[in-house]
C-alpha positions as CSV (number, residue, x, y, z in Angstrom):
1,M,-90.8,32.6,-38.3
2,A,-89.8,35.9,-40.0
3,I,-92.1,37.9,-37.7
4,A,-90.6,36.2,-34.7
5,M,-87.1,37.1,-35.7
6,Q,-88.1,40.7,-36.3
7,N,-89.6,40.8,-32.8
8,L,-86.4,39.5,-31.3
9,F,-84.4,42.2,-33.0
10,K,-86.8,44.9,-31.9
11,E,-86.7,43.6,-28.3
12,R,-82.9,43.4,-28.5
13,K,-82.7,39.8,-27.1
14,I,-80.0,38.8,-29.5
15,P,-77.1,39.3,-26.9
16,F,-78.9,37.1,-24.5
17,L,-79.4,34.3,-27.0
18,F,-75.8,34.6,-28.1
19,T,-74.6,34.2,-24.5
20,F,-76.9,31.3,-24.0
21,F,-75.7,29.6,-27.2
22,L,-72.0,29.9,-26.1
23,L,-72.9,28.5,-22.7
24,L,-74.6,25.5,-24.3
25,I,-71.5,24.8,-26.4
26,F,-69.3,25.0,-23.3
27,V,-71.5,22.5,-21.4
28,T,-71.6,20.1,-24.3
29,F,-67.8,20.2,-24.5
30,I,-67.5,19.4,-20.8
31,L,-69.8,16.4,-21.2
32,I,-67.9,15.1,-24.2
33,S,-64.6,15.4,-22.3
34,N,-65.8,13.5,-19.3
35,S,-67.2,10.7,-21.4
36,Q,-63.7,10.3,-22.9
37,K,-61.8,9.9,-19.7
38,S,-59.6,6.9,-19.1
39,P,-61.5,3.6,-18.7
40,I,-61.4,1.7,-15.4
41,Y,-59.1,-1.3,-15.9
42,L,-61.2,-3.7,-14.0
43,V,-60.6,-7.5,-13.8
44,T,-63.5,-8.9,-11.7
45,D,-62.5,-12.5,-12.1
46,I,-58.9,-13.4,-12.7
47,T,-59.9,-16.6,-14.6
48,Q,-62.2,-14.7,-16.8
49,P,-61.0,-11.1,-17.1
50,Q,-63.9,-8.8,-18.1
51,L,-62.6,-6.0,-20.3
52,N,-64.9,-3.3,-21.5
53,H,-64.7,-3.5,-25.3
54,S,-66.9,-0.5,-25.8
55,I,-64.2,1.9,-24.6
56,N,-60.7,2.7,-25.7
57,P,-58.4,0.2,-24.0
58,T,-55.3,2.4,-24.3
59,P,-56.1,5.8,-22.6
60,S,-54.0,8.8,-23.4
61,L,-51.6,10.0,-20.7
62,Q,-53.1,13.5,-21.2
63,N,-56.1,12.3,-19.1
64,F,-53.8,11.9,-16.1
65,K,-52.6,15.5,-15.8
66,N,-55.6,16.5,-13.6
67,D,-55.7,13.6,-11.2
68,N,-57.0,13.8,-7.7
69,V,-53.8,14.1,-5.8
70,L,-53.6,13.7,-2.0
71,S,-50.5,13.9,0.2
72,N,-49.8,13.9,3.9
73,D,-50.7,17.6,4.0
74,T,-54.1,17.2,2.3
75,R,-57.3,16.4,4.2
76,N,-61.0,16.0,3.2
77,D,-64.1,14.2,4.3
78,D,-63.4,11.1,2.3
79,F,-59.8,10.7,3.6
80,E,-60.1,11.4,7.4
81,M,-57.0,9.9,9.1
82,D,-57.7,7.2,11.6
83,N,-56.1,7.5,15.0
84,F,-53.4,4.8,14.8
85,D,-50.8,4.6,17.7
86,W,-47.9,2.9,16.0
87,K,-45.1,1.3,18.0
88,L,-41.8,-0.3,17.1
89,C,-41.3,-4.1,17.4
90,K,-39.1,-5.0,20.3
91,G,-36.3,-7.6,20.9
92,S,-32.8,-8.2,19.6
93,V,-34.1,-9.5,16.2
94,A,-36.7,-6.8,15.7
95,V,-34.8,-5.1,12.9
96,D,-35.0,-8.3,10.8
97,Y,-38.3,-9.6,12.3
98,I,-40.2,-12.2,10.2
99,P,-43.4,-13.0,12.2
100,C,-44.1,-16.5,10.8
101,L,-40.4,-17.6,11.1
102,D,-39.5,-15.9,14.4
103,N,-42.4,-17.1,16.5
104,L,-40.2,-18.3,19.4
105,E,-43.1,-19.5,21.6
106,A,-44.4,-21.8,18.9
107,I,-40.9,-23.1,18.0
108,K,-40.1,-23.9,21.7
109,A,-43.3,-25.9,21.9
110,L,-42.4,-28.2,19.0
111,K,-42.2,-31.8,19.8
112,S,-39.5,-32.4,17.2
113,R,-36.9,-30.6,15.2
114,R,-35.7,-33.7,13.4
115,H,-37.2,-32.7,10.0
116,M,-36.5,-28.9,10.2
117,E,-39.9,-28.2,11.7
118,H,-38.4,-25.2,13.5
119,R,-37.6,-23.5,10.2
120,E,-41.1,-23.9,8.9
121,R,-44.0,-21.4,9.2
122,H,-45.5,-20.8,12.6
123,C,-47.5,-17.6,12.4
124,P,-48.6,-15.7,15.5
125,K,-52.3,-15.0,16.0
126,P,-53.3,-12.3,15.7
127,S,-50.7,-10.9,13.3
128,P,-48.5,-8.3,15.0
129,K,-49.1,-4.6,14.3
130,C,-45.7,-3.3,15.4
131,L,-43.4,-1.6,13.0
132,I,-39.9,-2.8,12.1
133,P,-37.1,-0.4,13.2
134,L,-34.4,0.5,10.6
135,P,-30.8,-0.6,11.0
136,D,-28.5,2.1,12.2
137,G,-27.0,3.9,9.2
138,Y,-29.5,2.5,6.7
139,K,-29.2,4.0,3.2
140,L,-31.1,3.7,0.0
141,P,-29.9,0.4,-1.6
142,V,-27.1,0.4,-4.2
143,P,-28.9,0.4,-7.6
144,W,-28.9,-2.5,-10.0
145,P,-26.7,-3.8,-11.7
146,K,-24.0,-2.5,-9.4
147,S,-25.9,-4.1,-6.5
148,R,-25.2,-7.6,-7.8
149,D,-21.6,-7.2,-6.8
150,M,-21.7,-4.9,-3.8
151,I,-24.2,-3.6,-1.2
152,W,-24.1,-1.3,1.8
153,Y,-22.9,-3.1,4.9
154,N,-25.1,-1.0,7.2
155,N,-28.2,-2.2,5.3
156,V,-27.4,-5.8,6.1
157,P,-24.9,-5.6,9.0
158,H,-24.2,-9.4,9.4
159,P,-20.5,-10.2,9.6
160,K,-20.7,-13.9,10.6
161,L,-21.1,-15.2,7.0
162,V,-18.1,-13.1,6.0
163,E,-16.0,-14.8,8.6
164,Y,-17.5,-18.2,8.2
165,K,-17.0,-18.3,4.4
166,K,-13.9,-16.2,4.1
167,D,-11.9,-19.0,2.4
168,Q,-14.7,-19.7,-0.2
169,N,-15.0,-16.2,-1.7
170,W,-18.8,-15.9,-1.0
171,V,-18.7,-12.4,0.5
172,V,-16.1,-9.9,1.6
173,K,-16.4,-6.8,3.7
174,T,-14.6,-3.8,2.1
175,G,-15.0,-0.5,3.8
176,D,-18.7,0.5,3.8
177,Y,-19.6,-2.3,1.5
178,L,-20.1,-6.0,1.3
179,V,-18.6,-7.3,-2.0
180,F,-19.7,-10.5,-3.7
181,P,-16.8,-11.9,-5.9
182,G,-18.9,-14.7,-7.4
183,G,-17.3,-17.5,-5.5
184,G,-18.9,-20.3,-3.5
185,T,-18.3,-23.8,-2.0
186,Q,-18.5,-25.4,-5.4
187,F,-17.6,-22.4,-7.5
188,K,-13.8,-22.5,-7.0
189,D,-13.2,-21.2,-10.5
190,G,-16.0,-18.6,-10.2
191,V,-19.7,-18.9,-10.7
192,T,-19.5,-17.8,-14.4
193,N,-17.1,-20.6,-15.3
194,Y,-19.3,-23.1,-13.3
195,I,-22.4,-22.0,-15.2
196,E,-20.7,-22.3,-18.6
197,S,-19.2,-25.6,-17.7
198,I,-22.7,-27.1,-17.0
199,E,-23.9,-26.1,-20.4
200,K,-20.8,-27.5,-22.1
201,T,-21.4,-30.7,-20.2
202,L,-25.0,-30.9,-21.5
203,P,-25.6,-28.6,-24.5
204,E,-29.3,-29.5,-24.5
205,I,-29.7,-27.2,-21.5
206,E,-29.4,-24.1,-23.7
207,W,-29.5,-21.4,-21.0
208,G,-32.2,-18.8,-21.5
209,K,-33.9,-20.7,-24.4
210,H,-34.7,-24.2,-23.4
211,I,-34.0,-23.8,-19.6
212,R,-35.7,-20.6,-18.4
213,V,-37.0,-21.2,-14.8
214,I,-34.7,-22.7,-12.1
215,L,-35.0,-23.4,-8.4
216,D,-31.7,-23.2,-6.5
217,V,-31.9,-25.2,-3.3
218,G,-29.7,-24.0,-0.4
219,C,-28.6,-21.1,-2.5
220,G,-26.0,-19.4,-0.3
221,V,-25.9,-15.7,-1.3
222,A,-27.6,-16.5,-4.7
223,S,-24.6,-15.9,-6.9
224,F,-25.6,-18.8,-9.1
225,G,-29.0,-17.2,-9.8
226,G,-27.6,-13.7,-10.0
227,Y,-25.2,-14.5,-12.8
228,L,-27.7,-16.7,-14.7
229,L,-29.7,-13.5,-15.2
230,D,-27.2,-12.5,-17.9
231,K,-28.4,-15.6,-19.8
232,N,-32.1,-14.8,-19.6
233,V,-32.6,-17.4,-16.9
234,I,-34.8,-16.5,-13.9
235,T,-33.9,-18.4,-10.7
236,M,-35.9,-18.8,-7.5
237,S,-33.1,-19.0,-4.9
238,F,-34.2,-20.3,-1.5
239,A,-32.7,-21.4,1.8
240,P,-33.8,-21.6,5.5
241,K,-33.6,-18.5,7.7
242,D,-30.4,-18.4,9.7
243,E,-28.9,-21.6,8.4
244,H,-26.1,-19.4,7.2
245,E,-26.7,-15.9,8.7
246,A,-28.7,-13.6,6.4
247,Q,-27.9,-15.3,3.1
248,I,-31.4,-14.7,1.7
249,Q,-31.3,-11.1,3.0
250,F,-28.0,-10.6,1.1
251,A,-29.5,-12.0,-2.1
252,L,-32.5,-9.7,-2.0
253,E,-30.4,-6.7,-1.1
254,R,-28.4,-7.5,-4.2
255,G,-31.5,-7.5,-6.3
256,I,-31.6,-11.3,-7.0
257,P,-34.9,-13.3,-6.7
258,A,-34.9,-15.2,-3.4
259,T,-37.2,-16.5,-0.7
260,L,-37.0,-18.1,2.7
261,S,-38.0,-21.8,2.7
262,V,-37.0,-25.3,3.8
263,I,-37.8,-28.8,2.7
264,G,-39.0,-30.1,6.0
265,T,-42.4,-31.7,6.6
266,Q,-44.5,-29.6,4.3
267,K,-44.6,-29.0,0.6
268,L,-42.9,-26.0,-0.9
269,A,-45.3,-23.3,-2.0
270,F,-45.1,-24.1,-5.7
271,P,-47.3,-26.0,-8.1
272,D,-46.6,-29.4,-9.5
273,N,-44.3,-29.6,-12.6
274,A,-43.1,-26.0,-12.3
275,Y,-39.4,-25.7,-12.7
276,D,-37.3,-26.5,-15.8
277,M,-34.3,-27.3,-13.6
278,I,-33.5,-27.7,-9.9
279,H,-29.9,-27.0,-8.7
280,C,-28.1,-28.0,-5.5
281,A,-24.5,-27.2,-4.8
282,R,-23.6,-28.7,-1.4
283,C,-27.1,-27.7,-0.2
284,R,-26.9,-30.1,2.8
285,V,-30.3,-31.7,2.2
286,H,-30.5,-35.4,3.0
287,W,-32.5,-36.4,-0.2
288,D,-33.0,-40.0,0.9
289,G,-34.1,-39.0,4.4
290,D,-37.6,-39.8,5.7
291,G,-38.2,-42.4,3.1
292,G,-37.0,-40.2,0.3
293,K,-39.7,-37.5,0.8
294,P,-37.3,-34.6,0.1
295,L,-36.3,-35.9,-3.3
296,M,-40.0,-36.8,-4.1
297,E,-40.8,-33.2,-3.4
298,L,-38.3,-32.1,-6.0
299,N,-39.8,-34.6,-8.3
300,R,-43.2,-33.1,-7.7
301,I,-42.2,-29.5,-8.7
302,L,-39.7,-30.5,-11.5
303,R,-41.2,-30.3,-15.0
304,P,-41.3,-33.6,-16.9
305,G,-38.1,-33.7,-19.0
306,G,-36.5,-31.2,-16.6
307,F,-33.1,-31.6,-15.0
308,F,-31.7,-31.9,-11.5
309,V,-28.1,-30.7,-11.2
310,W,-26.5,-32.1,-8.0
311,S,-23.0,-30.8,-7.2
312,A,-21.9,-32.4,-4.0
313,T,-19.1,-34.6,-2.5
314,P,-21.0,-37.9,-2.7
315,V,-20.8,-37.5,-6.5
316,Y,-17.0,-37.5,-6.8
317,R,-15.4,-38.6,-3.5
318,D,-14.6,-42.2,-2.5
319,D,-14.7,-42.1,1.3
320,E,-17.1,-44.4,3.1
321,R,-19.5,-41.7,4.2
322,D,-19.9,-40.1,0.7
323,Q,-20.2,-43.5,-1.0
324,K,-23.0,-44.5,1.4
325,V,-24.9,-41.4,0.4
326,W,-24.2,-42.0,-3.3
327,K,-25.6,-45.6,-3.2
328,A,-28.7,-44.4,-1.4
329,M,-29.1,-41.7,-4.1
330,V,-28.7,-44.3,-6.9
331,A,-31.4,-46.5,-5.4
332,L,-33.8,-43.6,-4.9
333,T,-33.4,-42.0,-8.3
334,E,-33.9,-45.3,-10.0
335,A,-37.1,-45.9,-8.0
336,I,-38.5,-42.6,-9.2
337,C,-37.4,-43.2,-12.8
338,W,-34.8,-40.4,-13.0
339,K,-32.0,-41.2,-15.4
340,V,-28.4,-40.0,-15.2
341,V,-27.7,-38.0,-18.4
342,K,-24.3,-36.8,-17.4
343,K,-21.8,-37.3,-14.6
344,T,-18.6,-35.3,-14.7
345,F,-15.7,-33.8,-12.8
346,F,-14.3,-30.3,-13.2
347,Y,-10.5,-30.8,-12.7
348,S,-9.5,-27.2,-12.4
349,A,-12.1,-26.6,-9.7
350,G,-11.8,-30.0,-8.1
351,V,-15.5,-30.5,-8.0
352,G,-17.9,-32.8,-9.8
353,L,-21.6,-33.0,-10.5
354,V,-24.3,-35.3,-11.8
355,I,-27.3,-34.3,-14.0
356,Y,-30.5,-36.3,-13.7
357,Q,-33.5,-36.0,-15.9
358,K,-37.2,-36.6,-15.0
359,P,-39.1,-38.8,-17.4
360,V,-41.7,-37.4,-19.9
361,T,-43.9,-40.5,-20.0
362,S,-45.3,-42.9,-17.4
363,S,-44.0,-46.0,-19.1
364,C,-41.1,-46.3,-16.6
365,Y,-43.5,-46.1,-13.7
366,D,-45.6,-48.9,-15.2
367,N,-42.6,-51.2,-15.8
368,R,-41.0,-50.9,-12.3
369,K,-40.5,-54.3,-10.5
370,E,-41.9,-52.7,-7.4
371,N,-44.6,-50.0,-7.1
372,N,-42.5,-48.2,-4.6
373,P,-42.9,-45.3,-4.2
374,P,-46.5,-45.6,-5.5
375,L,-48.2,-43.1,-7.8
376,C,-50.3,-40.5,-5.9
377,D,-54.0,-40.8,-5.9
378,Q,-54.9,-37.6,-7.6
379,N,-58.5,-37.7,-6.2
380,N,-57.1,-37.2,-2.7
381,R,-54.5,-34.5,-3.5
382,P,-55.3,-30.9,-2.9
383,N,-54.7,-28.5,-5.7
384,S,-52.6,-26.1,-3.6
385,S,-49.4,-27.0,-1.8
386,W,-50.1,-24.4,1.0
387,Y,-49.5,-26.0,4.4
388,A,-49.8,-29.5,2.8
389,P,-47.7,-32.4,4.1
390,L,-45.0,-33.9,1.9
391,D,-46.0,-36.7,-0.4
392,N,-44.5,-40.2,-0.1
393,C,-45.8,-40.9,-3.6
394,L,-45.1,-39.9,-7.2
395,V,-47.3,-37.3,-9.0
396,P,-48.6,-38.8,-12.2
397,L,-47.1,-37.1,-15.3
398,P,-49.2,-34.7,-17.3
399,T,-49.7,-35.5,-21.0
400,S,-50.1,-33.2,-24.0
401,S,-53.2,-33.1,-26.2
402,I,-51.3,-34.9,-29.0
403,G,-50.2,-38.0,-27.1
404,N,-48.9,-39.5,-23.9
405,T,-45.5,-37.7,-24.1
406,Y,-45.3,-34.5,-22.2
407,E,-44.6,-31.5,-24.5
408,W,-42.0,-28.9,-23.3
409,P,-43.0,-25.2,-23.5
410,S,-42.0,-23.0,-26.4
411,P,-38.5,-21.7,-26.3
412,W,-38.0,-18.4,-24.5
413,P,-39.0,-15.7,-25.2
414,Q,-41.9,-17.0,-27.4
415,R,-42.9,-19.0,-24.3
416,L,-44.0,-15.8,-22.5
417,N,-47.1,-15.2,-24.7
418,S,-47.7,-18.6,-26.1
419,K,-50.8,-20.5,-24.9
420,P,-49.8,-22.0,-21.5
421,Q,-50.2,-25.7,-21.4
422,R,-52.1,-25.7,-18.2
423,L,-54.6,-23.0,-19.2
424,S,-58.2,-23.9,-18.3
425,L,-59.9,-26.3,-20.7
426,K,-62.9,-24.0,-20.9
427,A,-63.9,-23.1,-24.5
428,D,-63.0,-19.4,-24.1
429,A,-59.9,-19.9,-21.9
430,E,-57.4,-19.0,-24.7
431,E,-59.4,-15.9,-25.6
432,V,-59.5,-14.8,-22.0
433,F,-55.8,-15.3,-21.6
434,D,-55.0,-13.2,-24.8
435,E,-57.3,-10.4,-23.6
436,D,-55.7,-10.4,-20.2
437,T,-52.2,-10.1,-21.8
438,K,-53.4,-7.2,-24.0
439,H,-55.0,-5.6,-21.0
440,W,-51.9,-5.5,-19.0
441,T,-49.7,-4.5,-21.9
442,A,-51.9,-1.4,-22.5
443,L,-52.2,-0.5,-18.8
444,V,-48.5,-0.7,-18.1
445,S,-47.4,1.1,-21.2
446,D,-50.0,3.9,-21.2
447,V,-50.6,4.4,-17.5
448,Y,-48.1,2.7,-15.1
449,I,-44.9,3.8,-17.0
450,G,-44.8,7.6,-16.9
451,G,-48.5,8.1,-16.0
452,L,-48.1,7.7,-12.3
453,A,-45.8,9.2,-9.6
454,I,-43.3,6.2,-9.7
455,N,-39.6,6.5,-10.3
456,W,-39.2,3.2,-12.2
457,S,-35.4,3.7,-12.5
458,S,-35.2,3.0,-8.7
459,V,-37.2,-0.2,-8.9
460,R,-35.5,-3.6,-9.0
461,N,-37.4,-6.1,-6.7
462,V,-41.1,-6.2,-7.5
463,M,-43.9,-8.2,-6.0
464,D,-47.4,-8.7,-7.6
465,M,-49.6,-9.5,-4.6
466,N,-52.3,-11.2,-6.7
467,A,-50.7,-12.0,-10.0
468,G,-53.4,-13.8,-11.9
469,Y,-51.9,-15.0,-15.1
470,G,-48.7,-13.0,-14.6
471,G,-49.9,-10.3,-17.0
472,F,-48.3,-7.5,-15.1
473,A,-44.9,-9.2,-14.9
474,S,-45.2,-10.0,-18.6
475,A,-45.9,-6.4,-19.5
476,I,-42.7,-5.1,-17.8
477,I,-40.5,-8.0,-18.8
478,D,-38.1,-5.7,-20.8
479,R,-37.3,-3.5,-17.8
480,P,-34.3,-4.2,-15.5
481,L,-36.4,-5.7,-12.7
482,W,-37.9,-9.0,-11.7
483,V,-41.3,-9.9,-10.3
484,M,-42.4,-12.3,-7.6
485,N,-45.8,-13.4,-8.7
486,V,-47.9,-14.2,-5.7
487,V,-51.1,-16.2,-6.2
488,P,-53.4,-15.9,-3.1
489,I,-54.7,-19.2,-1.9
490,S,-58.2,-17.8,-1.5
491,G,-58.5,-17.1,-5.2
492,P,-58.2,-19.1,-8.5
493,D,-55.1,-21.2,-8.8
494,T,-53.2,-19.8,-11.8
495,L,-49.6,-20.4,-10.6
496,S,-49.0,-23.2,-13.0
497,V,-49.9,-20.9,-15.9
498,I,-47.3,-18.4,-14.5
499,F,-44.6,-21.0,-14.5
500,D,-45.6,-22.3,-18.0
501,R,-45.0,-18.7,-19.2
502,G,-41.4,-18.7,-17.9
503,L,-42.1,-16.6,-14.8
504,I,-41.7,-17.3,-11.1
505,G,-44.1,-17.1,-8.2
506,M,-45.4,-18.6,-5.0
507,Y,-48.7,-19.3,-3.2
508,H,-49.5,-17.2,-0.2
509,D,-52.2,-16.1,2.2
510,W,-52.1,-12.3,2.8
511,C,-53.7,-12.7,6.2
512,E,-50.3,-14.0,7.2
513,S,-46.7,-12.7,6.9
514,F,-44.7,-13.4,3.8
515,N,-41.4,-15.4,4.0
516,T,-39.0,-12.6,3.4
517,Y,-36.8,-10.3,5.4
518,P,-37.9,-6.7,6.0
519,R,-36.9,-4.0,3.5
520,T,-36.5,-6.4,0.5
521,Y,-38.9,-5.1,-2.2
522,D,-38.9,-1.8,-4.1
523,L,-42.5,-2.0,-5.4
524,L,-45.6,-3.9,-4.3
525,H,-48.5,-4.1,-6.8
526,S,-52.0,-5.3,-6.4
527,S,-55.1,-5.2,-8.6
528,F,-58.4,-5.7,-6.8
529,L,-56.9,-7.7,-4.0
530,F,-58.5,-6.1,-0.9
531,G,-62.2,-6.8,-1.5
532,N,-61.9,-10.5,-0.7
533,L,-59.0,-10.1,1.7
534,T,-60.7,-7.7,4.1
535,Q,-63.5,-10.2,4.5
536,R,-61.1,-12.5,6.3
537,C,-58.5,-10.2,8.0
538,D,-57.8,-6.7,9.2
539,M,-56.6,-4.3,6.5
540,A,-54.3,-2.7,9.1
541,E,-52.5,-6.0,9.6
542,V,-52.0,-6.3,5.8
543,V,-50.6,-2.7,5.6
544,V,-48.2,-3.4,8.4
545,E,-46.9,-6.4,6.5
546,M,-46.5,-4.3,3.3
547,D,-44.7,-1.7,5.4
548,R,-42.4,-4.4,6.7
549,I,-41.3,-5.8,3.4
550,L,-41.1,-2.6,1.4
551,R,-37.8,-0.7,1.4
552,P,-37.8,3.0,2.5
553,G,-38.3,5.0,-0.7
554,G,-40.2,2.1,-2.2
555,F,-43.6,2.3,-3.9
556,L,-47.1,0.7,-3.5
557,L,-49.3,0.6,-6.6
558,V,-52.9,-0.4,-6.0
559,Q,-55.9,-0.6,-8.4
560,D,-59.1,-1.0,-6.5
561,T,-62.5,0.6,-5.7
562,M,-62.6,4.0,-4.1
563,Q,-64.0,2.5,-0.9
564,M,-60.9,0.4,-0.5
565,L,-58.5,3.2,-1.6
566,N,-60.0,5.5,1.0
567,K,-59.4,3.0,3.8
568,L,-55.9,2.2,2.5
569,S,-55.0,5.8,2.1
570,S,-56.0,6.6,5.7
571,I,-53.8,3.9,7.1
572,L,-50.8,4.7,4.9
573,R,-50.9,8.4,5.8
574,S,-50.9,7.5,9.5
575,L,-47.5,5.8,8.7
576,H,-46.3,9.0,7.1
577,W,-46.3,7.6,3.6
578,S,-47.0,10.0,0.8
579,V,-50.2,9.1,-1.1
580,T,-51.5,10.1,-4.5
581,L,-54.8,9.0,-6.2
582,H,-55.2,8.8,-10.0
583,Q,-58.5,8.6,-11.9
584,E,-60.4,7.3,-8.8
585,Q,-59.0,3.8,-9.3
586,F,-55.2,3.9,-8.8
587,L,-53.3,4.6,-5.5
588,V,-49.6,5.2,-5.4
589,G,-48.0,5.2,-2.0
590,K,-44.4,5.9,-1.2
591,K,-42.8,4.8,2.0
592,G,-40.4,7.1,3.8
593,F,-37.9,6.7,6.6
594,W,-40.4,7.6,9.4
595,R,-40.5,5.3,12.4
596,P,-42.2,6.0,15.8
597,N,-39.9,7.7,18.4
598,D,-39.1,5.7,21.5
599,K,-42.2,3.6,21.4
600,V,-41.8,-0.2,21.6
601,G,-44.6,-2.6,21.0
602,I,-44.9,-6.4,21.3
């Protein structure tokens, strides 16, 4: 060894060895750095999220400084733009076009409109690929919380409701704005006073603690749900399209959760036993119609022990028409075992209401003199309510593990992360749920917030396109935004778990259009949605739908494989969206104001 070292010195090879040694250290450093890059947050099966426990689950934001970033001006072999020839949708309603609700040919062909069939979904085949034009003078929306009380008129230029409801203080046009004073047909003292009066009438309600998730039927401009947000109550407001012009569009522009729907011939796109409370203030639904099917649909989606608040003239007026409706309601509610817990009249406002409660045990069903309506045969009922006909039967009540009486969820906010009652009965289900919650908490805090090119201060209306257990919504619960959790019908049915957690959501098939107006969401999120979806429909059609419902200036956040991100990026850039990629797993797209010039499609 000593002789060898002497020869090296004599042959003057030490500089070469020194250089080689430095190069070896440098290569080793690079390999170690690459091995410590952020992990891929992959959930391969939403019912059994597979987290890689051998890697650090909370990556440092430092790893995101050298992301692969692509914009409209960047081209490479992996992101070659397809040749899309985009055109604008045509027609007088194009600016507010909703494909599945504006299919005039299908609506004209209906044999009956008696049960609101014309307000239900009739989706065109194939899905349209035209782009929605912008209203003249469209601006970035008024930010929350100011938007609850005022929005730009040019963004939703519909004056009919202003004129139609001018005496009821729903909405007023003031200069460039539409202003929402908090009034309504039944809110003559203001919606805030109405909300507080309900809780005084029945203190058991405990807004934002006991009652967390509400459905507001025939919601008007959604002021009821908008003001309940102050009390930590999340309300799904819904109404039919055009029943009162643009009321749901007003609600979403205000930043209040809302969707287009109708109780017609088909079930609402919600699971059984979902809502803590259902509210109707002069919602104009004939609850006893069609053998009582509309009220039995409410019974299906109302949580056992939950309340139905009905504020309408039959409750407190004595004329013959109203009393006929009231008697029919008494008979129907007794038949389905709802009990009246309060009936009152607000003298200052001149309106009254009744509060019903759904039973928590099946004993009343068993003791009825007549088995009418009968209990549903659970063996013949589909799990999903997607395109399912209304029941004319009562859904059997669920029971808890400790007895026959249904157990109410934990008080909010403990409810959010407590074990959901309808979690799978598999042995490892609770562990999987806890891991999913931790996964999303880490991903949102360490990557999504601040680690990606998203201006979260401009985000109010959010949609999770394949929500799973609602982990994404749970992880951003403290931010001033709300999330529509969408559970695709082609995947595991986790929507009941989402409602058990105190969140809201709907079933949907992304091969069809969603029931919302154009330009109503600030951010769309999906995690590994497109692999299954593109086996059933054209990705371009899905992108057109995302472009339709996203506001200009809004964001798309996708986690998926590079193959899917490549395809998605190509289509988005053809729409003149800016696109950035992060860590070969996240895509952030931002929609601009671009629309095709003077091109009109079908």
